[in-house]
MARLO-476227 format. One record per residue (C-alpha): residue number from 0; y, z, x. Coordinates in steps of 0.25 Angstrom, whole numbers, always signed. Layout:
BEGIN
<n->NUM | y->Y | z->Z | x->X>
...
END
This chain:
BEGIN
<n->0 | y->+374 | z->+383 | x->+465>
<n->1 | y->+371 | z->+397 | x->+468>
<n->2 | y->+376 | z->+409 | x->+460>
<n->3 | y->+385 | z->+413 | x->+471>
<n->4 | y->+391 | z->+399 | x->+473>
<n->5 | y->+394 | z->+398 | x->+458>
<n->6 | y->+401 | z->+411 | x->+458>
<n->7 | y->+409 | z->+407 | x->+470>
<n->8 | y->+413 | z->+394 | x->+463>
<n->9 | y->+417 | z->+401 | x->+450>
<n->10 | y->+426 | z->+411 | x->+457>
<n->11 | y->+433 | z->+399 | x->+464>
<n->12 | y->+435 | z->+391 | x->+451>
<n->13 | y->+450 | z->+390 | x->+447>
<n->14 | y->+452 | z->+380 | x->+436>
<n->15 | y->+446 | z->+377 | x->+423>
<n->16 | y->+442 | z->+363 | x->+428>
<n->17 | y->+435 | z->+370 | x->+440>
<n->18 | y->+427 | z->+379 | x->+431>
<n->19 | y->+423 | z->+368 | x->+422>
<n->20 | y->+419 | z->+359 | x->+434>
<n->21 | y->+411 | z->+371 | x->+439>
<n->22 | y->+404 | z->+373 | x->+426>
<n->23 | y->+400 | z->+359 | x->+424>
<n->24 | y->+395 | z->+358 | x->+438>
<n->25 | y->+386 | z->+370 | x->+436>
<n->26 | y->+381 | z->+365 | x->+422>
<n->27 | y->+378 | z->+352 | x->+429>
<n->28 | y->+370 | z->+359 | x->+440>
<n->29 | y->+362 | z->+367 | x->+430>
<n->30 | y->+360 | z->+354 | x->+421>
<n->31 | y->+354 | z->+347 | x->+433>
<n->32 | y->+343 | z->+357 | x->+436>
<n->33 | y->+340 | z->+360 | x->+421>
<n->34 | y->+327 | z->+356 | x->+415>
<n->35 | y->+323 | z->+352 | x->+401>
<n->36 | y->+317 | z->+363 | x->+393>
<n->37 | y->+317 | z->+370 | x->+380>
<n->38 | y->+321 | z->+385 | x->+380>
<n->39 | y->+325 | z->+396 | x->+370>
<n->40 | y->+319 | z->+403 | x->+358>
<n->41 | y->+304 | z->+399 | x->+356>
<n->42 | y->+304 | z->+392 | x->+370>
<n->43 | y->+307 | z->+401 | x->+381>
<n->44 | y->+309 | z->+416 | x->+383>
<n->45 | y->+317 | z->+415 | x->+396>
<n->46 | y->+323 | z->+403 | x->+403>
<n->47 | y->+332 | z->+402 | x->+416>
<n->48 | y->+338 | z->+387 | x->+415>
<n->49 | y->+352 | z->+384 | x->+412>
<n->50 | y->+352 | z->+379 | x->+397>
<n->51 | y->+356 | z->+365 | x->+400>
<n->52 | y->+356 | z->+352 | x->+392>
<n->53 | y->+342 | z->+350 | x->+396>
<n->54 | y->+337 | z->+364 | x->+390>
<n->55 | y->+334 | z->+364 | x->+375>
<n->56 | y->+339 | z->+378 | x->+372>
<n->57 | y->+333 | z->+384 | x->+359>
<n->58 | y->+341 | z->+397 | x->+356>
<n->59 | y->+334 | z->+399 | x->+343>
<n->60 | y->+320 | z->+396 | x->+337>
<n->61 | y->+317 | z->+383 | x->+330>
<n->62 | y->+317 | z->+384 | x->+315>
<n->63 | y->+304 | z->+379 | x->+308>
<n->64 | y->+304 | z->+364 | x->+313>
<n->65 | y->+318 | z->+364 | x->+317>
<n->66 | y->+320 | z->+366 | x->+332>
<n->67 | y->+332 | z->+374 | x->+338>
<n->68 | y->+342 | z->+365 | x->+344>
<n->69 | y->+345 | z->+366 | x->+359>
<n->70 | y->+357 | z->+374 | x->+361>
<n->71 | y->+366 | z->+368 | x->+372>
<n->72 | y->+376 | z->+375 | x->+380>
<n->73 | y->+386 | z->+363 | x->+381>
<n->74 | y->+399 | z->+371 | x->+381>
<n->75 | y->+406 | z->+374 | x->+395>
<n->76 | y->+416 | z->+383 | x->+389>
<n->77 | y->+408 | z->+397 | x->+390>
<n->78 | y->+405 | z->+393 | x->+405>
<n->79 | y->+419 | z->+389 | x->+407>
<n->80 | y->+425 | z->+402 | x->+401>
<n->81 | y->+416 | z->+411 | x->+409>
<n->82 | y->+417 | z->+405 | x->+422>
<n->83 | y->+432 | z->+404 | x->+421>
<n->84 | y->+433 | z->+419 | x->+419>
<n->85 | y->+424 | z->+421 | x->+431>
<n->86 | y->+432 | z->+412 | x->+439>
<n->87 | y->+445 | z->+418 | x->+435>
<n->88 | y->+442 | z->+433 | x->+435>
<n->89 | y->+435 | z->+432 | x->+449>
<n->90 | y->+425 | z->+443 | x->+445>
<n->91 | y->+412 | z->+436 | x->+445>
<n->92 | y->+405 | z->+444 | x->+456>
<n->93 | y->+391 | z->+444 | x->+450>
<n->94 | y->+383 | z->+443 | x->+437>
<n->95 | y->+388 | z->+457 | x->+433>
<n->96 | y->+402 | z->+452 | x->+432>
<n->97 | y->+398 | z->+440 | x->+424>
<n->98 | y->+391 | z->+447 | x->+412>
<n->99 | y->+403 | z->+452 | x->+405>
<n->100 | y->+412 | z->+439 | x->+405>
<n->101 | y->+399 | z->+431 | x->+402>
<n->102 | y->+396 | z->+440 | x->+390>
<n->103 | y->+411 | z->+438 | x->+385>
<n->104 | y->+410 | z->+423 | x->+387>
<n->105 | y->+398 | z->+421 | x->+379>
<n->106 | y->+403 | z->+430 | x->+368>
<n->107 | y->+416 | z->+423 | x->+367>
<n->108 | y->+410 | z->+409 | x->+367>
<n->109 | y->+398 | z->+412 | x->+358>
<n->110 | y->+403 | z->+424 | x->+349>
<n->111 | y->+415 | z->+430 | x->+343>
<n->112 | y->+419 | z->+444 | x->+338>
<n->113 | y->+418 | z->+440 | x->+324>
<n->114 | y->+403 | z->+435 | x->+325>
<n->115 | y->+399 | z->+447 | x->+333>
<n->116 | y->+401 | z->+456 | x->+321>
<n->117 | y->+394 | z->+446 | x->+312>
<n->118 | y->+381 | z->+444 | x->+319>
<n->119 | y->+374 | z->+439 | x->+306>
<n->120 | y->+385 | z->+428 | x->+304>
<n->121 | y->+384 | z->+424 | x->+318>
<n->122 | y->+369 | z->+423 | x->+317>
<n->123 | y->+370 | z->+414 | x->+305>
<n->124 | y->+379 | z->+405 | x->+311>
<n->125 | y->+370 | z->+404 | x->+323>
<n->126 | y->+358 | z->+401 | x->+315>
<n->127 | y->+366 | z->+390 | x->+307>
<n->128 | y->+369 | z->+383 | x->+320>
<n->129 | y->+355 | z->+382 | x->+324>
<n->130 | y->+349 | z->+379 | x->+310>
<n->131 | y->+359 | z->+368 | x->+308>
<n->132 | y->+356 | z->+362 | x->+321>
<n->133 | y->+341 | z->+363 | x->+318>
<n->134 | y->+343 | z->+357 | x->+304>
<n->135 | y->+350 | z->+345 | x->+309>
<n->136 | y->+341 | z->+343 | x->+321>
<n->137 | y->+351 | z->+345 | x->+331>
<n->138 | y->+345 | z->+346 | x->+345>
<n->139 | y->+357 | z->+354 | x->+351>
<n->140 | y->+366 | z->+365 | x->+348>
<n->141 | y->+379 | z->+367 | x->+356>
<n->142 | y->+383 | z->+381 | x->+361>
<n->143 | y->+397 | z->+376 | x->+356>
<n->144 | y->+392 | z->+378 | x->+342>
<n->145 | y->+389 | z->+393 | x->+345>
<n->146 | y->+402 | z->+394 | x->+351>
<n->147 | y->+410 | z->+388 | x->+340>
<n->148 | y->+402 | z->+397 | x->+329>
<n->149 | y->+402 | z->+409 | x->+338>
<n->150 | y->+387 | z->+412 | x->+334>
<n->151 | y->+379 | z->+413 | x->+347>
<n->152 | y->+368 | z->+423 | x->+348>
<n->153 | y->+360 | z->+428 | x->+360>
<n->154 | y->+353 | z->+415 | x->+363>
<n->155 | y->+366 | z->+407 | x->+364>
<n->156 | y->+373 | z->+418 | x->+371>
<n->157 | y->+362 | z->+419 | x->+381>
<n->158 | y->+361 | z->+404 | x->+384>
<n->159 | y->+375 | z->+404 | x->+387>
<n->160 | y->+375 | z->+415 | x->+396>
<n->161 | y->+362 | z->+409 | x->+403>
<n->162 | y->+370 | z->+396 | x->+405>
<n->163 | y->+382 | z->+403 | x->+411>
<n->164 | y->+373 | z->+411 | x->+420>
<n->165 | y->+366 | z->+398 | x->+425>
<n->166 | y->+380 | z->+392 | x->+427>
<n->167 | y->+384 | z->+404 | x->+436>
<n->168 | y->+371 | z->+402 | x->+444>
<n->169 | y->+365 | z->+415 | x->+439>
<n->170 | y->+350 | z->+415 | x->+436>
<n->171 | y->+349 | z->+418 | x->+421>
<n->172 | y->+338 | z->+419 | x->+411>
<n->173 | y->+339 | z->+416 | x->+396>
<n->174 | y->+330 | z->+426 | x->+389>
<n->175 | y->+324 | z->+426 | x->+375>
<n->176 | y->+320 | z->+440 | x->+372>
<n->177 | y->+323 | z->+452 | x->+364>
<n->178 | y->+334 | z->+462 | x->+363>
<n->179 | y->+330 | z->+475 | x->+356>
<n->180 | y->+318 | z->+467 | x->+350>
<n->181 | y->+327 | z->+456 | x->+344>
<n->182 | y->+326 | z->+442 | x->+350>
<n->183 | y->+337 | z->+440 | x->+360>
<n->184 | y->+342 | z->+431 | x->+371>
<n->185 | y->+348 | z->+436 | x->+384>
<n->186 | y->+350 | z->+433 | x->+399>
<n->187 | y->+343 | z->+439 | x->+411>
<n->188 | y->+350 | z->+435 | x->+424>
<n->189 | y->+345 | z->+436 | x->+439>
<n->190 | y->+357 | z->+438 | x->+448>
<n->191 | y->+348 | z->+437 | x->+460>
<n->192 | y->+341 | z->+424 | x->+455>
<n->193 | y->+329 | z->+422 | x->+446>
<n->194 | y->+317 | z->+430 | x->+450>
<n->195 | y->+325 | z->+441 | x->+456>
<n->196 | y->+329 | z->+455 | x->+451>
<n->197 | y->+337 | z->+459 | x->+444>
<n->198 | y->+337 | z->+453 | x->+431>
<n->199 | y->+349 | z->+455 | x->+423>
<n->200 | y->+350 | z->+455 | x->+408>
<n->201 | y->+362 | z->+449 | x->+401>
<n->202 | y->+364 | z->+449 | x->+386>
<n->203 | y->+377 | z->+441 | x->+382>
<n->204 | y->+375 | z->+445 | x->+368>
<n->205 | y->+378 | z->+460 | x->+370>
<n->206 | y->+389 | z->+468 | x->+378>
<n->207 | y->+391 | z->+481 | x->+385>
<n->208 | y->+403 | z->+488 | x->+379>
<n->209 | y->+413 | z->+498 | x->+384>
<n->210 | y->+423 | z->+505 | x->+375>
<n->211 | y->+434 | z->+513 | x->+381>
<n->212 | y->+441 | z->+525 | x->+375>
<n->213 | y->+452 | z->+516 | x->+369>
<n->214 | y->+441 | z->+508 | x->+361>
<n->215 | y->+442 | z->+496 | x->+370>
<n->216 | y->+428 | z->+489 | x->+372>
<n->217 | y->+424 | z->+482 | x->+384>
<n->218 | y->+412 | z->+473 | x->+384>
<n->219 | y->+403 | z->+469 | x->+395>
<n->220 | y->+391 | z->+460 | x->+397>
<n->221 | y->+377 | z->+466 | x->+393>
<n->222 | y->+368 | z->+466 | x->+405>
<n->223 | y->+357 | z->+474 | x->+412>
<n->224 | y->+351 | z->+472 | x->+426>
<n->225 | y->+337 | z->+473 | x->+423>
<n->226 | y->+327 | z->+481 | x->+431>
<n->227 | y->+314 | z->+473 | x->+435>
<n->228 | y->+306 | z->+482 | x->+426>
<n->229 | y->+316 | z->+479 | x->+414>
<n->230 | y->+315 | z->+464 | x->+417>
<n->231 | y->+300 | z->+463 | x->+418>
<n->232 | y->+299 | z->+471 | x->+406>
<n->233 | y->+308 | z->+462 | x->+398>
<n->234 | y->+300 | z->+450 | x->+403>
<n->235 | y->+287 | z->+456 | x->+397>
<n->236 | y->+294 | z->+456 | x->+384>
<n->237 | y->+296 | z->+471 | x->+383>
<n->238 | y->+308 | z->+477 | x->+377>
<n->239 | y->+316 | z->+482 | x->+388>
<n->240 | y->+327 | z->+492 | x->+387>
<n->241 | y->+340 | z->+488 | x->+394>
<n->242 | y->+348 | z->+500 | x->+400>
<n->243 | y->+362 | z->+496 | x->+402>
<n->244 | y->+367 | z->+508 | x->+410>
<n->245 | y->+368 | z->+501 | x->+423>
<n->246 | y->+375 | z->+489 | x->+417>
<n->247 | y->+385 | z->+499 | x->+410>
<n->248 | y->+387 | z->+506 | x->+424>
<n->249 | y->+390 | z->+493 | x->+431>
<n->250 | y->+400 | z->+489 | x->+420>
<n->251 | y->+407 | z->+502 | x->+421>
<n->252 | y->+408 | z->+501 | x->+436>
<n->253 | y->+412 | z->+487 | x->+437>
<n->254 | y->+422 | z->+486 | x->+425>
<n->255 | y->+427 | z->+500 | x->+427>
<n->256 | y->+425 | z->+504 | x->+413>
<n->257 | y->+431 | z->+518 | x->+409>
<n->258 | y->+420 | z->+529 | x->+410>
<n->259 | y->+424 | z->+533 | x->+395>
<n->260 | y->+420 | z->+520 | x->+389>
<n->261 | y->+409 | z->+520 | x->+378>
<n->262 | y->+398 | z->+510 | x->+382>
<n->263 | y->+392 | z->+502 | x->+371>
<n->264 | y->+380 | z->+492 | x->+371>
<n->265 | y->+367 | z->+489 | x->+364>
<n->266 | y->+355 | z->+495 | x->+370>
<n->267 | y->+344 | z->+485 | x->+371>
<n->268 | y->+330 | z->+481 | x->+375>
<n->269 | y->+327 | z->+467 | x->+380>
<n->270 | y->+314 | z->+459 | x->+382>
<n->271 | y->+311 | z->+445 | x->+386>
<n->272 | y->+304 | z->+436 | x->+376>
<n->273 | y->+302 | z->+437 | x->+361>
<n->274 | y->+287 | z->+439 | x->+360>
<n->275 | y->+281 | z->+429 | x->+369>
<n->276 | y->+275 | z->+432 | x->+382>
<n->277 | y->+283 | z->+427 | x->+394>
<n->278 | y->+275 | z->+417 | x->+403>
<n->279 | y->+272 | z->+420 | x->+417>
<n->280 | y->+283 | z->+411 | x->+422>
<n->281 | y->+293 | z->+418 | x->+414>
<n->282 | y->+289 | z->+432 | x->+418>
<n->283 | y->+289 | z->+429 | x->+433>
<n->284 | y->+303 | z->+423 | x->+434>
<n->285 | y->+308 | z->+437 | x->+438>
<n->286 | y->+301 | z->+446 | x->+448>
END
């Protein structure tokens, strides 16, 4: 199915049963074309495939002789909740209108207000999940366990966002790189298809916030339409500053935010790769 066909189908979904049937159909389509491969930290820098049951997805590095278990996205719930919202609200016009509900769905599924303020505790819980799985020679780790413990970090968030993009027919790339010189995972999507500009950075672990004069805060998805120069510079592994002015202008325009709102976001620089050189195949996937 094409992206436009998928969008049309979503806007016509009326019942929970229809939504579930649609998601299962799309998952089966993607599973059928998936290939067996190992991806993730220590294996790949960027990858485009749906994270299927055939993909051995390693979100963290192996520990000594213990290999990271394969993280599996085996829960239909986050897909269902997002697509139900898109079908109900009838506002899914393009990717721009997707970033914010997608950000909220990932946050609601993976995190909580409590652990957002206790990053250290969350990190420990996440590390324990992986360590216990490694220590008991488990081959797989379900995304449901991160949902139950509310302890996902960027790799788990980005993997979920990537799969949702793929289900929606949007060409997405899972990227392992750096944010402000710290190891980080994020998505880059291609609204006009792989190999075509523009590339759009989406980081589900962060938000762009507006606070009005009454103190009410409104959060939106963190995205940036990259220039060709910015994207190629990131591909070279260079730290590239992301200017969110145009993103903010679009958010103000489309969501009719009051002009007196205070805007708050984390200024950031991104790069692709965490020290290794991208091979020719990787660097030529966009032109």
